[in-house]
N, C-alpha and C positions, 0 to 999 in steps of 0.2 A: 352893862353890856356883857354878853356871854360869848365866849370864844367857841366856835364850832370846831370840833376836831373830827377829821375824816381820815379814814385809812385809804391808802392808794389801792385802787382796784386793779388786780392783775388779770389780764385777759386769759380766758380758759384756753388751754392748749388742746391739741387733738386727743381723743380718747385713746387709752393704752390698748394696744392690740395684744391678744393672747398669743402665746408662742406655739400653741397646738396647731398642727396642720389641719386644714378642713377635711373631714373624712376619717381622721384617725379615731375620733370618738364614735362615729357611726360604725366603722369597721369593728371596733372593740365591742360595741353593743350587739352587733350582728353575731359575732363569734360567741359571745356569752349566751345569747339567745339560742343559738344552734346547739351549744353544749348542754344547756338546760333542757332543751327539747329532746335531745338524745338521751339524757338521763331519765326523763319522764317516760319516753318510749321504752327504754330498757326495763324500767320498773313495771310498766304495764305488761310487757311481754313476759316477764317472770311471773307476774300475778296470774296471767292467763294460763301459763304452763302449770302453775301450782293447782289451779282449779281443775284443769283437764286431768292432771295426774290423780287428783283426789277422786274425781268422778269415775275414772277408769278403775281405780282400786276398789271403789264402792261397787262397781259393776261386777268385778271379779268375785266379790263375796256376797252379792245379792242372792237371796234365797229363791226368788221367782224369776223365770225366764223373761217375763214381760218387763220386770224391773231392770234386769240386765240390759235388755234391748233399749229401754228408755234412757238409762244412764250412759250407755255407749253412744247412742244417737246425740244426746245432749253434749257429751264431751267432744264429739266430732264437729258439731255445729259451733260450739264455743271456740274450738281450735281454728276452724276455717275462717270464721268472722274475725277473730283476733289477728290471724295472720294477714288478712286483707287490710285491716285497720293499720297494723304496724307497717306494712308495705307502703300504704298511702301516706302515712305520717312521715316515714323516712324520706320518701320522694319529695314531700313538701318542704322538708328542711334543707334540701340541696340547693 
C-alpha cells in the first residue's frame, strides 16, 4: 500500500491592487506625447525657416530675373504653407 501525500491547498486571495492612481499614467503619457509633438513641430519649423532662408539667399544671387522671381515665389509659398501647418499642429496639441 502506498501512502498518498497531498499538500494543503490554500485558497487564492484577492489580486494585489497597484498603488498608482487611475489616470496618473494616462496624464503622464499625454504630457510626454505633447512634449514630443512640440519638439517635432519646433524641428519642422526650423527646417522650413532654413529652406526659406536658403531660397531667399539664392534669389538674391540669381543671375536671371525669372530665376529670382521663381525662387522668391517658392520661398514665400513654402513659408506660408509651413506656417499654416505649424499653426494647425500646435492647435491640435492643445
